[in-house]
One Martini backbone bead per residue (centre of mass of N, CA, C, O) as a GRO file, in nm:
protein
  163
    1MET     BB    1  -0.031  -3.503  -0.612
    2THR     BB    2   0.227  -3.513  -0.411
    3LEU     BB    3   0.361  -3.438  -0.117
    4GLU     BB    4   0.649  -3.381  -0.217
    5ARG     BB    5   0.565  -3.180  -0.447
    6ASP     BB    6   0.372  -2.987  -0.266
    7ALA     BB    7   0.557  -2.933  -0.057
    8ASP     BB    8   0.723  -2.715   0.146
    9PRO     BB    9   1.069  -2.722   0.195
   10THR     BB   10   1.085  -2.462   0.410
   11ASP     BB   11   0.903  -2.640   0.593
   12ASP     BB   12   0.739  -2.851   0.866
   13ARG     BB   13   0.433  -2.933   0.773
   14HIS     BB   14   0.359  -3.130   0.544
   15GLU     BB   15   0.187  -2.996   0.307
   16THR     BB   16  -0.018  -2.938   0.080
   17PHE     BB   17  -0.125  -2.710  -0.130
   18THR     BB   18  -0.420  -2.723  -0.038
   19GLU     BB   19  -0.364  -2.700   0.265
   20ARG     BB   20  -0.221  -2.428   0.246
   21MET     BB   21  -0.460  -2.270   0.126
   22ASP     BB   22  -0.654  -2.325   0.357
   23ARG     BB   23  -0.480  -2.193   0.576
   24ASN     BB   24  -0.453  -1.915   0.445
   25TRP     BB   25  -0.754  -1.857   0.440
   26ASP     BB   26  -0.807  -1.880   0.744
   27GLU     BB   27  -0.607  -1.658   0.831
   28LEU     BB   28  -0.731  -1.431   0.663
   29LEU     BB   29  -1.013  -1.439   0.792
   30GLN     BB   30  -0.925  -1.361   1.074
   31GLU     BB   31  -0.814  -1.085   0.998
   32LEU     BB   32  -1.077  -0.974   0.866
   33ARG     BB   33  -1.262  -0.985   1.111
   34VAL     BB   34  -1.117  -0.771   1.275
   35THR     BB   35  -1.109  -0.543   1.061
   36GLN     BB   36  -1.408  -0.526   0.988
   37THR     BB   37  -1.520  -0.437   1.257
   38GLY     BB   38  -1.362  -0.172   1.280
   39ALA     BB   39  -1.451  -0.045   1.010
   40GLN     BB   40  -1.758  -0.049   1.066
   41ILE     BB   41  -1.758   0.122   1.321
   42LEU     BB   42  -1.620   0.370   1.200
   43THR     BB   43  -1.827   0.421   0.979
   44GLY     BB   44  -2.075   0.451   1.161
   45PHE     BB   45  -1.971   0.689   1.322
   46LEU     BB   46  -1.933   0.886   1.085
   47LEU     BB   47  -2.243   0.877   1.000
   48THR     BB   48  -2.341   1.037   1.276
   49LEU     BB   49  -2.216   1.330   1.285
   50PRO     BB   50  -2.432   1.515   1.130
   51PHE     BB   51  -2.636   1.477   1.394
   52GLN     BB   52  -2.476   1.686   1.531
   53GLN     BB   53  -2.475   2.006   1.640
   54ARG     BB   54  -2.164   2.095   1.559
   55PHE     BB   55  -2.149   2.034   1.251
   56ALA     BB   56  -2.239   2.322   1.142
   57GLU     BB   57  -1.948   2.458   1.242
   58LEU     BB   58  -1.800   2.369   1.014
   59ASP     BB   59  -1.578   2.410   0.789
   60ASP     BB   60  -1.491   2.341   0.474
   61TYR     BB   61  -1.244   2.170   0.540
   62GLN     BB   62  -1.380   1.984   0.754
   63ARG     BB   63  -1.606   1.880   0.571
   64THR     BB   64  -1.422   1.759   0.356
   65LEU     BB   65  -1.264   1.569   0.539
   66TYR     BB   66  -1.506   1.412   0.633
   67LEU     BB   67  -1.600   1.308   0.352
   68VAL     BB   68  -1.340   1.160   0.289
   69LEU     BB   69  -1.356   0.966   0.533
   70VAL     BB   70  -1.619   0.829   0.456
   71VAL     BB   71  -1.525   0.716   0.187
   72LEU     BB   72  -1.278   0.561   0.293
   73ALA     BB   73  -1.436   0.382   0.491
   74ALA     BB   74  -1.611   0.246   0.275
   75VAL     BB   75  -1.377   0.135   0.107
   76ALA     BB   76  -1.242  -0.031   0.326
   77THR     BB   77  -1.484  -0.211   0.384
   78ALA     BB   78  -1.516  -0.323   0.096
   79LEU     BB   79  -1.232  -0.451   0.074
   80ILE     BB   80  -1.257  -0.637   0.332
   81VAL     BB   81  -1.528  -0.785   0.221
   82ALA     BB   82  -1.466  -0.896  -0.070
   83PRO     BB   83  -1.370  -1.194  -0.013
   84VAL     BB   84  -1.654  -1.303   0.044
   85SER     BB   85  -1.772  -1.258  -0.237
   86LEU     BB   86  -1.556  -1.417  -0.386
   87HIS     BB   87  -1.610  -1.685  -0.249
   88ARG     BB   88  -1.896  -1.716  -0.353
   89ALA     BB   89  -1.819  -1.710  -0.662
   90LEU     BB   90  -1.581  -1.957  -0.616
   91PHE     BB   91  -1.732  -2.179  -0.507
   92ARG     BB   92  -1.635  -2.495  -0.601
   93ARG     BB   93  -1.382  -2.426  -0.831
   94ARG     BB   94  -1.085  -2.473  -0.755
   95MET     BB   95  -0.966  -2.149  -0.651
   96LYS     BB   96  -0.788  -2.093  -0.392
   97ALA     BB   97  -0.533  -1.948  -0.490
   98GLU     BB   98  -0.682  -1.710  -0.619
   99LEU     BB   99  -0.835  -1.627  -0.367
  100VAL     BB  100  -0.593  -1.569  -0.184
  101GLY     BB  101  -0.461  -1.357  -0.366
  102ALA     BB  102  -0.701  -1.159  -0.378
  103ALA     BB  103  -0.750  -1.130  -0.071
  104ASN     BB  104  -0.474  -1.012  -0.012
  105TRP     BB  105  -0.511  -0.757  -0.178
  106PHE     BB  106  -0.765  -0.651  -0.032
  107ALA     BB  107  -0.638  -0.635   0.248
  108ARG     BB  108  -0.412  -0.435   0.180
  109ALA     BB  109  -0.591  -0.212   0.065
  110GLY     BB  110  -0.771  -0.181   0.317
  111LEU     BB  111  -0.537  -0.102   0.511
  112LEU     BB  112  -0.448   0.150   0.363
  113VAL     BB  113  -0.718   0.303   0.385
  114LEU     BB  114  -0.750   0.273   0.692
  115ALA     BB  115  -0.501   0.442   0.765
  116LEU     BB  116  -0.620   0.709   0.662
  117VAL     BB  117  -0.857   0.712   0.861
  118LEU     BB  118  -0.690   0.685   1.128
  119ALA     BB  119  -0.547   0.963   1.069
  120GLY     BB  120  -0.795   1.153   0.996
  121GLY     BB  121  -0.957   1.159   1.255
  122PRO     BB  122  -0.755   1.312   1.443
  123MET     BB  123  -0.720   1.545   1.251
  124LEU     BB  124  -1.008   1.652   1.276
  125LEU     BB  125  -1.026   1.679   1.580
  126PHE     BB  126  -0.782   1.876   1.619
  127ASP     BB  127  -0.888   2.092   1.429
  128ILE     BB  128  -1.143   2.158   1.601
  129VAL     BB  129  -1.015   2.181   1.902
  130VAL     BB  130  -0.739   2.335   1.828
  131SER     BB  131  -0.592   2.305   1.521
  132ARG     BB  132  -0.469   2.274   1.213
  133THR     BB  133  -0.181   2.206   1.292
  134ALA     BB  134  -0.250   1.984   1.494
  135GLY     BB  135  -0.387   1.804   1.289
  136TRP     BB  136  -0.138   1.751   1.110
  137VAL     BB  137   0.047   1.640   1.326
  138VAL     BB  138  -0.130   1.405   1.426
  139GLY     BB  139  -0.188   1.271   1.155
  140GLY     BB  140   0.112   1.223   1.086
  141ALA     BB  141   0.186   1.057   1.338
  142VAL     BB  142  -0.012   0.828   1.291
  143LEU     BB  143   0.092   0.747   1.012
  144VAL     BB  144   0.379   0.679   1.100
  145MET     BB  145   0.298   0.459   1.301
  146LEU     BB  146   0.157   0.276   1.095
  147VAL     BB  147   0.398   0.232   0.910
  148ALA     BB  148   0.580   0.110   1.126
  149CYS     BB  149   0.384  -0.131   1.211
  150TRP     BB  150   0.275  -0.232   0.908
  151TRP     BB  151   0.568  -0.215   0.741
  152VAL     BB  152   0.844  -0.205   0.884
  153LEU     BB  153   0.841  -0.426   1.106
  154PRO     BB  154   0.791  -0.677   0.926
  155ARG     BB  155   1.060  -0.640   0.769
  156VAL     BB  156   1.252  -0.660   1.005
  157ILE     BB  157   1.167  -0.940   1.101
  158ALA     BB  158   1.220  -1.089   0.834
  159ARG     BB  159   1.520  -1.018   0.812
  160ARG     BB  160   1.608  -1.149   1.083
  161ALA     BB  161   1.508  -1.441   1.010
  162ARG     BB  162   1.722  -1.478   0.766
  163VAL     BB  163   1.999  -1.449   0.945
   0.00000   0.00000   0.00000
């Protein structure tokens, strides 16, 4: 393919399709590195909680919420790390576009699940320390903030850029 046929006419990069896929993959990897570290630390922290003295004092609701958070944290971590495994499986097969597309899906799914963990953690904490109602309020507020920052704001910025 020629540069003219491959280049995206809507930008000024003048890159081939392959160069664009390489750049997209590199950018996605940078995002995943940041997210992966946070997800793994959060998962590790959650895994240590049962070994704390007060863990035995949790009621059934709190214990269930905790277990749901552990599973969600593990799922988020697995989704965020999945593109690395996929890259290994597809390495040197000239499937960069498919890899970028699949990795993008895994990253979005991982962020969605991570948002639930990030809202659920404070929910559990406030439930234990203050009250069940406070837990729901704080968990809901964190979730609303995450939706605003991670979903609404990017769409607002993209819409303004098109105008």
